[in-house]
MMTF fields as JSON, N, C-alpha, C and O atoms, coordinates in Angstrom:
{
  "mmtfVersion": "1.0.0",
  "mmtfProducer": "UNKNOWN",
  "numBonds": 443,
  "numAtoms": 444,
  "numGroups": 111,
  "numChains": 1,
  "numModels": 1,
  "chainsPerModel": [1],
  "groupsPerChain": [111],
  "chainIdList": ["A"],
  "bondAtomList": [4, 2, 8, 6, 12, 10, 16, 14, 20, 18, 24, 22, 28, 26, 32, 30, 36, 34, 40, 38, 44, 42, 48, 46, 52, 50, 56, 54, 60, 58, 64, 62, 68, 66, 72, 70, 76, 74, 80, 78, 84, 82, 88, 86, 92, 90, 96, 94, 100, 98, 104, 102, 108, 106, 112, 110, 116, 114, 120, 118, 124, 122, 128, 126, 132, 130, 136, 134, 140, 138, 144, 142, 148, 146, 152, 150, 156, 154, 160, 158, 164, 162, 168, 166, 172, 170, 176, 174, 180, 178, 184, 182, 188, 186, 192, 190, 196, 194, 200, 198, 204, 202, 208, 206, 212, 210, 216, 214, 220, 218, 224, 222, 228, 226, 232, 230, 236, 234, 240, 238, 244, 242, 248, 246, 252, 250, 256, 254, 260, 258, 264, 262, 268, 266, 272, 270, 276, 274, 280, 278, 284, 282, 288, 286, 292, 290, 296, 294, 300, 298, 304, 302, 308, 306, 312, 310, 316, 314, 320, 318, 324, 322, 328, 326, 332, 330, 336, 334, 340, 338, 344, 342, 348, 346, 352, 350, 356, 354, 360, 358, 364, 362, 368, 366, 372, 370, 376, 374, 380, 378, 384, 382, 388, 386, 392, 390, 396, 394, 400, 398, 404, 402, 408, 406, 412, 410, 416, 414, 420, 418, 424, 422, 428, 426, 432, 430, 436, 434, 440, 438],
  "bondOrderList": [1, 1, 1, 1, 1, 1, 1, 1, 1, 1, 1, 1, 1, 1, 1, 1, 1, 1, 1, 1, 1, 1, 1, 1, 1, 1, 1, 1, 1, 1, 1, 1, 1, 1, 1, 1, 1, 1, 1, 1, 1, 1, 1, 1, 1, 1, 1, 1, 1, 1, 1, 1, 1, 1, 1, 1, 1, 1, 1, 1, 1, 1, 1, 1, 1, 1, 1, 1, 1, 1, 1, 1, 1, 1, 1, 1, 1, 1, 1, 1, 1, 1, 1, 1, 1, 1, 1, 1, 1, 1, 1, 1, 1, 1, 1, 1, 1, 1, 1, 1, 1, 1, 1, 1, 1, 1, 1, 1, 1, 1],
  "groupList": [{"groupName": "UNK", "atomNameList": ["N", "CA", "C", "O"], "elementList": ["N", "C", "C", "O"], "formalChargeList": [0, 0, 0, 0], "bondAtomList": [1, 0, 2, 1, 3, 2], "bondOrderList": [1, 1, 2], "singleLetterCode": "X", "chemCompType": "L-PEPTIDE LINKING"}],
  "groupTypeList": [0, 0, 0, 0, 0, 0, 0, 0, 0, 0, 0, 0, 0, 0, 0, 0, 0, 0, 0, 0, 0, 0, 0, 0, 0, 0, 0, 0, 0, 0, 0, 0, 0, 0, 0, 0, 0, 0, 0, 0, 0, 0, 0, 0, 0, 0, 0, 0, 0, 0, 0, 0, 0, 0, 0, 0, 0, 0, 0, 0, 0, 0, 0, 0, 0, 0, 0, 0, 0, 0, 0, 0, 0, 0, 0, 0, 0, 0, 0, 0, 0, 0, 0, 0, 0, 0, 0, 0, 0, 0, 0, 0, 0, 0, 0, 0, 0, 0, 0, 0, 0, 0, 0, 0, 0, 0, 0, 0, 0, 0, 0],
  "groupIdList": [1, 2, 3, 4, 5, 6, 7, 8, 9, 10, 11, 12, 13, 14, 15, 16, 17, 18, 19, 20, 21, 22, 23, 24, 25, 26, 27, 28, 29, 30, 31, 32, 33, 34, 35, 36, 37, 38, 39, 40, 41, 42, 43, 44, 45, 46, 47, 48, 49, 50, 51, 52, 53, 54, 55, 56, 57, 58, 59, 60, 61, 62, 63, 64, 65, 66, 67, 68, 69, 70, 71, 72, 73, 74, 75, 76, 77, 78, 79, 80, 81, 82, 83, 84, 85, 86, 87, 88, 89, 90, 91, 92, 93, 94, 95, 96, 97, 98, 99, 100, 101, 102, 103, 104, 105, 106, 107, 108, 109, 110, 111],
  "secStructList": [7, 2, 2, 2, 2, 2, 2, 2, 2, 2, 2, 2, 1, 3, 3, 3, 3, 3, 2, 2, 2, 2, 2, 2, 2, 2, 2, 2, 2, 2, 2, 2, 2, 2, 2, 2, 6, 1, 7, 7, 2, 2, 2, 2, 2, 2, 2, 2, 2, 2, 2, 7, 7, 2, 2, 2, 2, 2, 2, 0, 0, 0, 0, 0, 2, 2, 2, 6, 6, 6, 7, 7, 1, 7, 7, 3, 3, 3, 3, 3, 7, 1, 1, 7, 7, 6, 6, 6, 7, 7, 7, 3, 3, 3, 3, 3, 3, 1, 1, 7, 7, 2, 2, 2, 2, 2, 2, 7, 7, 7, 7],
  "xCoordList": [9.408, 8.67, 9.2, 9.291, 9.505, 9.783, 11.207, 11.464, 12.025, 13.354, 13.143, 13.721, 12.381, 12.062, 11.254, 11.506, 10.368, 9.653, 10.391, 10.067, 11.367, 12.133, 13.17, 13.638, 13.632, 14.573, 14.089, 14.633, 12.851, 12.095, 11.836, 11.897, 11.585, 11.212, 12.47, 12.503, 13.62, 14.622, 15.325, 15.8, 15.22, 15.464, 14.703, 15.251, 13.557, 12.421, 11.778, 11.138, 11.787, 11.504, 10.026, 9.505, 9.355, 7.909, 7.327, 7.877, 6.429, 5.885, 4.338, 3.76, 3.613, 2.128, 1.965, 2.462, 1.132, 1.17, -0.29, -1.18, -0.498, -1.906, -1.479, -0.306, -2.687, -2.527, -2.058, -1.311, -2.351, -1.608, -0.308, 0.427, 0.171, 1.653, 2.261, 3.272, 1.882, 2.461, 2.442, 3.315, 1.368, 1.514, 2.593, 3.144, 2.716, 3.882, 5.078, 5.921, 5.505, 6.564, 7.237, 8.431, 6.565, 6.71, 7.842, 8.799, 7.661, 8.442, 9.943, 10.87, 9.891, 11.206, 11.956, 13.183, 11.338, 12.328, 12.615, 13.793, 11.763, 12.101, 13.123, 13.834, 13.265, 14.436, 15.863, 16.936, 15.719, 16.942, 17.358, 18.515, 16.341, 16.819, 17.493, 18.496, 16.921, 17.702, 19.128, 20.099, 19.125, 20.461, 21.466, 22.659, 20.938, 21.79, 22.334, 23.164, 21.794, 22.007, 23.567, 24.207, 24.154, 25.464, 26.089, 25.864, 26.869, 27.776, 28.864, 29.816, 28.711, 30.144, 29.79, 28.622, 30.863, 31.142, 30.081, 29.505, 29.846, 28.831, 27.696, 26.991, 27.238, 25.742, 25.631, 24.68, 26.374, 26.202, 26.105, 25.208, 26.879, 26.794, 25.425, 24.926, 24.87, 23.627, 22.533, 21.526, 22.77, 21.551, 21.541, 20.528, 22.864, 22.944, 22.299, 21.572, 22.498, 21.936, 20.609, 20.223, 19.796, 18.325, 17.905, 16.736, 18.718, 18.461, 18.706, 17.894, 20.137, 20.764, 20.568, 20.147, 20.838, 20.783, 21.893, 21.644, 22.916, 24.262, 23.764, 24.101, 22.904, 22.702, 22.014, 22.405, 20.768, 19.96, 20.735, 20.572, 21.627, 22.319, 23.335, 23.598, 23.939, 24.714, 23.892, 24.331, 22.554, 21.855, 21.282, 21.092, 20.969, 20.438, 21.594, 21.338, 22.658, 23.768, 24.504, 25.135, 24.347, 25.121, 23.953, 24.396, 22.551, 21.518, 20.559, 20.483, 19.856, 18.804, 19.418, 18.896, 20.515, 20.597, 21.14, 20.863, 21.863, 22.327, 20.864, 20.654, 20.104, 18.956, 18.102, 17.587, 18.097, 16.956, 18.01, 17.481, 19.238, 20.215, 19.434, 19.382, 18.87, 18.351, 16.856, 16.28, 16.378, 14.842, 14.998, 15.854, 14.121, 14.237, 13.499, 13.752, 12.53, 11.494, 10.719, 10.714, 9.912, 8.696, 9.155, 8.883, 10.033, 10.601, 9.748, 9.972, 8.702, 7.739, 6.296, 5.885, 5.611, 4.099, 3.442, 4.049, 2.229, 1.305, 0.232, -0.499, -0.152, -1.135, -2.433, -2.229, -3.648, -4.612, -5.007, -5.391, -4.982, -5.799, -7.526, -8.264, -7.665, -9.492, -9.935, -10.937, -9.171, -9.427, -8.832, -7.677, -9.836, -9.093, -8.452, -8.588, -7.674, -7.011, -8.024, -9.155, -7.63, -8.301, -8.143, -7.047, -9.041, -9.104, -9.709, -10.793, -9.039, -9.721, -10.124, -10.441, -10.121, -10.56, -9.74, -10.333, -8.651, -8.021, -7.406, -6.896, -7.69, -7.493, -5.808, -4.89, -5.669, -4.231, -3.757, -4.494, -2.308, -1.786, -0.399, 0.423, -0.209, 1.46, 2.132, 1.691, 3.589, 4.059, 5.496, 6.003, 6.007, 6.886, 7.734, 7.309, 9.03, 9.647, 8.967, 8.261, 9.294, 8.51, 9.143, 8.45, 10.588, 11.526, 11.896, 12.757, 11.427, 12.117, 12.957, 12.8, 13.998, 14.98, 14.092, 13.112, 14.563, 13.688, 13.937, 13.033, 15.361, 15.392, 14.311, 13.947, 13.928, 13.142, 11.648, 10.719, 11.598, 10.007, 9.754, 8.651, 10.677, 10.628, 10.319, 9.338, 11.347, 11.134, 10.319, 10.348, 9.681, 8.613, 7.51, 7.195, 7.031, 5.529, 4.375, 3.974, 3.77, 2.718, 1.424, 1.199, 0.645, -0.615, -1.545, -2.687],
  "yCoordList": [44.417, 44.403, 43.222, 43.514, 42.053, 41.061, 41.32, 40.78, 42.295, 42.182, 43.092, 42.889, 44.225, 45.233, 44.688, 45.091, 43.821, 43.11, 42.217, 41.989, 41.534, 40.295, 40.938, 40.459, 42.159, 42.96, 43.453, 43.311, 44.136, 44.573, 43.429, 43.55, 42.489, 41.324, 41.055, 41.04, 40.82, 40.415, 41.488, 41.23, 42.778, 44.041, 44.061, 44.03, 44.107, 44.451, 43.021, 43.199, 42.017, 40.823, 40.555, 39.486, 41.654, 41.463, 42.669, 43.769, 42.491, 43.314, 43.293, 42.211, 44.492, 44.37, 44.687, 45.667, 43.68, 43.891, 43.407, 43.206, 43.237, 42.513, 41.073, 40.699, 40.194, 38.711, 38.217, 37.243, 38.713, 38.099, 38.256, 37.341, 39.518, 39.831, 38.93, 38.35, 38.685, 37.978, 36.431, 35.65, 36.114, 34.63, 34.344, 33.266, 35.442, 35.342, 35.55, 35.271, 36.118, 36.58, 35.38, 35.166, 34.65, 33.704, 32.55, 32.212, 32.095, 31.256, 31.592, 30.802, 32.799, 33.592, 33.852, 33.854, 34.102, 34.476, 33.09, 32.9, 32.059, 31.034, 30.288, 29.521, 30.475, 29.876, 30.794, 30.228, 31.884, 32.495, 32.346, 32.548, 31.978, 31.674, 30.212, 29.962, 29.254, 28.075, 28.09, 27.495, 28.718, 29.663, 29.981, 29.694, 30.568, 31.323, 30.415, 30.881, 29.167, 28.263, 27.793, 27.433, 27.828, 27.46, 28.846, 29.333, 29.315, 30.59, 30.174, 29.544, 30.6, 30.402, 31.534, 31.786, 32.153, 32.907, 32.664, 33.643, 31.632, 31.281, 31.491, 32.265, 31.151, 31.399, 32.863, 33.443, 33.431, 34.954, 35.603, 36.434, 35.321, 35.951, 35.495, 36.312, 34.125, 34.144, 34.858, 35.235, 35.043, 35.794, 37.252, 37.881, 37.662, 39.147, 39.236, 40.201, 38.331, 38.203, 38.582, 39.572, 37.817, 38.036, 39.182, 39.567, 39.705, 40.752, 42.14, 43.063, 42.182, 43.44, 44.364, 45.487, 44.027, 44.855, 44.189, 43.169, 44.778, 44.402, 44.311, 43.309, 45.325, 45.154, 43.971, 43.009, 43.98, 42.566, 41.296, 40.431, 41.159, 39.869, 39.597, 38.438, 40.741, 40.61, 40.084, 39.225, 40.719, 40.283, 38.94, 38.159, 38.563, 37.335, 36.189, 35.225, 36.438, 35.311, 35.482, 34.567, 36.514, 36.501, 36.568, 36.405, 36.778, 36.596, 35.559, 34.672, 35.53, 34.928, 33.239, 32.245, 33.241, 31.878, 30.982, 29.784, 31.586, 30.623, 30.497, 29.477, 31.386, 31.307, 29.986, 29.211, 29.95, 28.785, 27.503, 26.522, 27.378, 26.189, 24.876, 23.969, 24.877, 23.374, 23.286, 22.199, 24.134, 24.041, 23.627, 24.134, 22.642, 21.954, 22.759, 22.61, 23.636, 24.445, 25.168, 25.012, 26.115, 26.749, 27.862, 27.988, 28.83, 30.108, 31.28, 32.158, 31.272, 32.378, 31.747, 30.594, 33.072, 32.496, 33.785, 34.836, 33.586, 34.579, 34.681, 33.691, 35.861, 36.279, 37.227, 38.407, 36.66, 37.531, 38.558, 38.296, 39.587, 40.758, 40.934, 40.716, 41.321, 41.559, 42.564, 42.445, 43.797, 44.967, 44.847, 44.482, 45.233, 45.275, 46.612, 47.524, 46.593, 47.896, 48.942, 48.645, 50.181, 51.372, 51.537, 51.285, 51.901, 52.414, 51.16, 51.255, 50.124, 49.001, 47.771, 46.753, 47.842, 46.948, 45.521, 44.5, 45.399, 44.237, 43.785, 44.437, 42.345, 41.651, 41.97, 42.06, 42.087, 42.329, 41.288, 40.39, 41.288, 40.311, 40.507, 41.11, 39.922, 40.169, 38.909, 37.767, 39.401, 38.138, 38.429, 39.548, 37.232, 37.644, 35.879, 34.821, 36.082, 35.096, 34.207, 34.668, 33.178, 32.275, 32.637, 32.802, 32.765, 33.151, 34.396, 34.623, 35.495, 36.641, 37.22, 36.857, 38.192, 38.416, 39.459, 40.004, 39.705, 40.484, 41.939, 42.77, 42.296, 43.613, 44.234, 45.41, 43.436, 43.887, 43.806, 44.531, 42.877, 42.911, 43.956, 44.503, 44.323, 45.573, 46.786, 47.523, 46.874, 48.072, 48.518, 49.626, 47.541, 47.65, 48.455, 48.598, 48.895, 49.944, 49.107, 49.327, 48.03, 47.277, 47.923, 48.781, 47.618, 48.178, 47.774, 48.232],
  "zCoordList": [50.258, 51.139, 52.176, 53.368, 51.783, 52.383, 53.327, 54.403, 52.592, 53.301, 54.189, 55.256, 54.104, 55.028, 56.411, 57.546, 56.113, 57.252, 57.775, 58.941, 57.349, 58.047, 58.731, 59.764, 58.159, 59.176, 60.436, 61.532, 60.136, 61.377, 62.532, 63.756, 61.876, 62.942, 63.652, 64.883, 62.847, 63.506, 64.613, 65.719, 63.915, 64.923, 66.132, 67.234, 65.988, 67.035, 67.568, 68.604, 67.237, 67.748, 67.62, 67.937, 67.107, 67.32, 66.372, 66.423, 65.679, 64.656, 64.588, 64.691, 64.412, 63.937, 62.568, 62.012, 61.955, 60.572, 60.054, 60.881, 58.768, 58.563, 58.587, 58.58, 58.621, 58.678, 57.508, 57.593, 56.28, 55.12, 55.078, 54.707, 55.479, 55.398, 56.398, 56.002, 57.584, 58.415, 58.125, 58.503, 57.43, 57.168, 55.829, 55.604, 55.121, 54.024, 54.309, 53.457, 55.632, 56.157, 56.808, 56.596, 57.534, 58.453, 57.844, 58.54, 56.729, 56.322, 55.667, 55.491, 55.41, 55.013, 56.042, 55.943, 57.145, 58.599, 59.111, 59.414, 59.274, 59.733, 59.101, 59.751, 57.742, 56.838, 57.374, 57.579, 57.507, 57.827, 59.328, 59.698, 60.172, 61.659, 61.547, 62.216, 60.689, 60.529, 59.885, 60.353, 58.947, 58.546, 59.523, 59.422, 60.439, 61.334, 62.679, 63.46, 62.821, 63.701, 63.557, 64.544, 62.163, 62.058, 61.466, 60.358, 62.42, 62.166, 61.392, 61.853, 59.936, 59.154, 58.002, 57.704, 57.418, 56.495, 55.378, 54.902, 55.016, 53.847, 54.469, 53.821, 55.403, 55.814, 56.016, 55.494, 56.618, 56.878, 55.278, 55.131, 54.175, 53.249, 52.321, 51.546, 52.472, 52.218, 52.871, 52.272, 54.184, 55.102, 54.434, 54.127, 54.271, 53.752, 52.399, 52.165, 51.504, 50.356, 50.384, 49.762, 51.116, 51.365, 52.158, 52.116, 52.822, 53.802, 53.581, 53.638, 53.276, 52.647, 53.75, 53.473, 55.094, 56.224, 57.28, 57.923, 57.348, 57.976, 59.364, 59.995, 60.032, 61.668, 61.714, 62.375, 60.893, 61.138, 61.099, 61.96, 60.051, 59.971, 61.129, 61.451, 61.793, 62.961, 64.18, 64.945, 64.309, 65.505, 65.168, 66.1, 63.888, 63.627, 64.086, 64.808, 63.628, 64.062, 65.6, 66.131, 66.064, 67.277, 68.433, 69.57, 68.334, 69.089, 68.872, 69.723, 67.925, 67.495, 67.259, 67.763, 66.46, 65.913, 67.231, 67.293, 68.19, 69.358, 70.287, 70.944, 70.272, 71.067, 70.751, 71.557, 69.309, 68.886, 68.702, 68.179, 69.005, 68.537, 68.751, 67.92, 69.883, 70.406, 69.746, 69.785, 69.291, 68.877, 67.475, 66.75, 67.052, 65.725, 64.422, 63.227, 65.035, 64.024, 64.79, 66.011, 64.132, 64.771, 65.626, 66.82, 64.752, 65.684, 65.85, 66.682, 64.987, 65.09, 65.304, 65.177, 65.718, 65.922, 65.367, 65.165, 65.165, 64.745, 65.499, 65.526, 66.291, 66.913, 66.285, 66.001, 66.116, 65.584, 66.391, 67.531, 66.027, 66.956, 66.677, 65.716, 67.726, 67.41, 66.693, 65.987, 66.793, 65.777, 64.535, 64.318, 63.572, 62.139, 62.088, 62.903, 60.919, 60.532, 60.26, 59.877, 60.454, 60.078, 58.64, 58.139, 57.976, 56.509, 55.702, 55.127, 55.693, 54.793, 55.53, 54.915, 56.985, 57.812, 57.522, 57.868, 57.018, 57.065, 58.534, 59.444, 58.354, 59.69, 60.189, 59.374, 61.414, 61.895, 62.518, 62.925, 62.684, 63.631, 63.944, 63.254, 65.088, 65.588, 65.214, 65.342, 64.593, 64.171, 65.31, 65.389, 66.128, 66.826, 67.053, 66.588, 67.925, 67.912, 69.237, 70.133, 69.103, 70.294, 71.642, 72.646, 71.64, 72.544, 72.468, 71.619, 73.238, 73.14, 74.014, 75.18, 73.759, 74.864, 75.66, 75.153, 77.066, 78.213, 77.84, 77.929, 77.355, 77.005, 75.721, 75.762, 74.77, 73.811, 74.394, 74.04, 75.27, 75.941, 76.791, 76.778, 77.566, 78.47, 77.605, 77.711, 76.709, 76.095, 74.798, 74.262, 74.469, 73.325, 73.817, 74.998, 72.942, 73.079, 72.501, 71.359, 73.375, 72.655, 72.697, 73.551, 71.932, 71.874, 72.898, 72.91]
}
C-alpha cells in the first residue's frame, strides 16, 4: 500500500485518502524526495527499490527533486477535509506537495 500511494502522490502530486494513511505515507514520500535531490545512479536504484515504478522514479528525479533542491525539508502537507468517508465515516484528508506544477494543478479534478 505504501508503494502504490507513494507512486500516486509522485505521479499526480495530490491524492485524497484517509487521514491515518496520509500521516503514514508522509515520511515515506519525504525521504524519497530528499533522496532525489542528488541525481546519481545509486540514489535512483535506492528509490526504485522502494517504489518499484519506473515512471514514478523518472518523474521524482527529473521534476520533483530539482523543484525542491533549495528547500531543506517539509515537502508535503496534509489538509483535513470536512466530510468523512462514506461507509465507515473515517476522517479524510488531502496529501500534496507544497509546491505543485501548474500543469497538474489545472488538469486535476478536485472535489
